[in-house]
C-alpha positions as CSV (number, residue, x, y, z in Angstrom):
1,M,16.2,5.7,16.1
2,A,15.8,2.1,17.0
3,H,14.8,-0.4,14.4
4,Q,12.5,-3.1,15.6
5,G,14.3,-6.2,14.3
6,D,12.3,-8.4,16.5
7,D,9.2,-7.3,14.7
8,L,10.4,-8.2,11.2
9,P,8.2,-11.4,11.1
10,R,5.3,-9.2,12.0
11,Y,5.9,-6.9,9.1
12,A,6.1,-9.9,6.8
13,E,2.8,-11.0,8.1
14,I,1.4,-7.6,7.4
15,G,2.6,-7.9,3.8
16,E,1.0,-11.3,3.5
17,R,-2.3,-10.1,4.8
18,L,-2.4,-7.1,2.6
19,T,-1.3,-9.1,-0.5
20,E,-4.3,-11.3,0.1
21,E,-6.6,-8.4,0.8
22,F,-5.6,-6.6,-2.4
23,D,-5.3,-9.6,-4.6
24,G,-6.2,-8.7,-8.1
25,V,-5.8,-5.0,-7.3
26,H,-2.1,-4.7,-6.4
27,G,0.9,-7.0,-6.9
28,A,2.9,-8.3,-4.0
29,D,5.8,-6.0,-5.0
30,T,3.5,-2.9,-4.6
31,V,2.2,-4.2,-1.3
32,D,5.8,-4.7,0.0
33,R,6.8,-1.2,-1.1
34,C,3.8,0.3,0.8
35,V,4.6,-1.7,3.9
36,S,8.2,-0.6,3.8
37,A,7.3,3.0,3.2
38,A,4.8,2.9,6.0
39,R,7.3,1.4,8.4
40,Y,10.0,3.9,7.6
41,G,7.6,6.8,7.5
42,A,6.2,5.9,10.9
43,E,9.8,5.6,12.3
44,E,10.7,9.1,10.9
45,V,7.6,10.8,12.2
46,T,7.0,9.1,15.5
47,G,10.3,7.4,16.3
48,A,8.7,4.0,16.3
49,A,6.9,1.7,13.9
50,P,4.5,-0.5,15.8
51,P,3.1,-3.1,13.4
52,D,-0.5,-2.1,13.9
53,L,0.3,1.5,12.8
54,V,2.3,0.3,9.9
55,E,-0.5,-1.9,8.7
56,R,-3.1,0.9,8.9
57,I,-0.8,3.3,7.0
58,A,0.1,0.7,4.3
59,R,-3.6,-0.3,3.9
60,R,-4.6,3.3,3.4
61,H,-1.8,3.9,0.8
62,L,-3.0,0.8,-1.1
63,E,-6.6,2.0,-1.0
64,V,-5.6,5.4,-2.3
65,L,-3.5,3.8,-5.1
66,A,-6.5,1.6,-6.1
67,T,-8.8,4.6,-6.2
68,V,-6.4,6.6,-8.4
69,A,-5.9,3.6,-10.7
70,A,-9.7,3.2,-11.0
71,E,-10.2,6.9,-11.8
72,K,-7.5,6.8,-14.5
73,R,-9.2,3.7,-16.1
74,R,-12.5,5.4,-15.9
75,K,-11.2,8.6,-17.6
76,A,-9.3,6.6,-20.2
77,S,-12.4,4.6,-21.2
78,R,-14.4,7.8,-21.4
79,S,-11.8,9.5,-23.5
80,S,-11.7,6.5,-25.9
81,L,-15.4,6.7,-26.3
82,D,-15.2,10.5,-27.0
83,N,-12.9,9.7,-30.0
84,A,-15.2,7.1,-31.6
85,P,-16.3,8.0,-35.1
């Protein structure tokens, strides 16, 4: 499986764009992990990791993580209200 070393700057650009897009939702470390996971996952499944595919996968992962976090916060705030005297 060939790694696309020439595309490394493009992956960094993806991380920068997504960090800006998800500012206030996810930290840069979470974004970087999602970009890396998307890259390696794409390579494993398709044998290649074109930057546009990696960006779409990483963005979707970040959206799902944000949805899950919002749902947990919603349930936690509801639970704390249920315990009020």
